C-alpha positions, -999 to +999 in steps of 0.1 A: +110+765-094+144+755-078+169+731-094+178+696-083+209+710-072+197+739-052+169+718-034+199+698-026+219+725-012+190+737+008+188+701+023+228+704+032+224+736+047+195+724+072+219+695+078+248+716+086+228+738+109+214+707+128+250+695+131+262+729+140+288+729+109+280+761+090+309+781+101+336+754+090+350+755+054+362+720+038+375+710+007+353+679-006+365+651-025+349+619-038+361+586-048+343+564-070+346+525-076+345+516-111+350+479-106+333+452-128+304+449-104+298+490-110+285+488-140+248+487-139+251+519-115+272+537-139+247+529-169+215+532-154+226+572-140+230+560-102+266+571-099+260+605-119+233+612-089+260+607-067+279+631-081+254+653-080+240+647-043+278+652-031+285+683-054+255+697-030+277+692-002+307+707-017+288+734-029+278+744+008+313+734+027+340+741+002+357+771-003+354+771-040+320+750-042+342+724-065+339+684-061+371+669-065+365+638-082+388+606-085+376+569-100+395+538-093+397+498-101+430+483-099+439+516-117+429+549-111+421+585-126+420+616-113+389+637-131+381+673-136+368+688-109+328+691-108+312+724-102+273+736-106+284+751-142+291+716-154+279+685-137+254+679-156+262+643-177+296+644-158+295+605-159+290+601-195+313+628-205+341+624-181+340+585-177+317+564-199+328+582-228+365+590-219+385+561-236+418+569-216+404+554-181+406+520-170+373+508-162+354+479-147+388+459-136+392+449-098+393+464-067+428+481-056+421+509-030+458+520-019+471+539-051+442+562-057+440+571-017+477+579-021+471+600-049+442+617-027+468+624+002+494+638-023+466+661-038+459+674-002+490+673+015+519+680-011+502+698-041+478+718-023+490+719+011+466+739+031+451+742+067+412+735+053+405+701+064+392+676+037+358+655+038+365+628+012+334+607+005+347+571-008+319+548-028+330+512-030+305+481-035+325+456-020+360+436-019+380+464-005+417+452-001+433+448+033+464+475+030+439+504+033+442+500+066+478+511+066+471+537+044+444+552+067+465+547+098+493+568+082+470+594+069+456+602+105+481+627+109+465+648+078+437+671+076+416+645+057+390+625+071+378+595+051+342+588+049+333+552+033+297+548+018+294+509+012+264+502-017+249+470-025+247+439-007+284+432+001+296+420+038+323+450+037+342+432+064+373+452+060+355+486+061+334+475+093+366+474+113+378+510+106+361+525+139+378+503+158+412+500+142+441+504+166+471+525+161+458+561+154+465+594+167+426+595+161+394+582+146+398+594+108+374+570+090+340+564+091+316+536+075+282+536+066+262+507+047+236+521+022+222+491+001+201+510-024+218+546-026+193+553-055+163+552-032+173+568-001+162+605+007+186+631+003+181+641+042+191+608+054+217+606+031+235+640+043+224+631+081+245+598+079+273+614+057+276+641+081+274+620+114+309+616+122+326+642+106+318+671+135+333+646+163+367+645+143+368+681+134+365+688+170+392+661+179+412+670+150+415+706+161+423+697+197+448+678+182+462+706+160+458+683+131+436+709+116+456+741+120+435+775+121 
């Protein structure tokens, strides 16, 4: 019997074939909101499930089948990467049982976003594009717009996923934001991420990324 991660990798593969993305390599990262309102989702296993679901994307896309992970509230932490060998109990081990991590405070996105940019453009500068999944349950601060605008020249695509029932006013404006060389961010709203099928999730997640890849390559943001 196939394990859940193997099943998910198969579904990702089908999605990539549909979107003509099978020849692309990308580095894959995940930023997880750990503000106070997310507490239940950490405790009931939903966030662990999210890690596994995005790891399946990394296994198909990433040059080393590794998912880079960050969490943030009003502080942020860069966590050990998740791989197929050690993703089980990842949230319990690296987040819930980790006393050094600040959790369940308020939202502040720019510092964690700056750290993401630093990792991929300074510490590990590479021509390989970055697919960055950013999970948030509302209350995003307006200065994220500045970070997104400034990072438009970098090979980083921000895929924001709003979960829960906030109105996501700031994130809804990402597609129409002015002043960027390229539209480098997309927002999808999934009220109940635990109940959405893998097929639907991957289809939504990878909807705008191919368009960005094409345009970013044409504009030489991605250097082949």
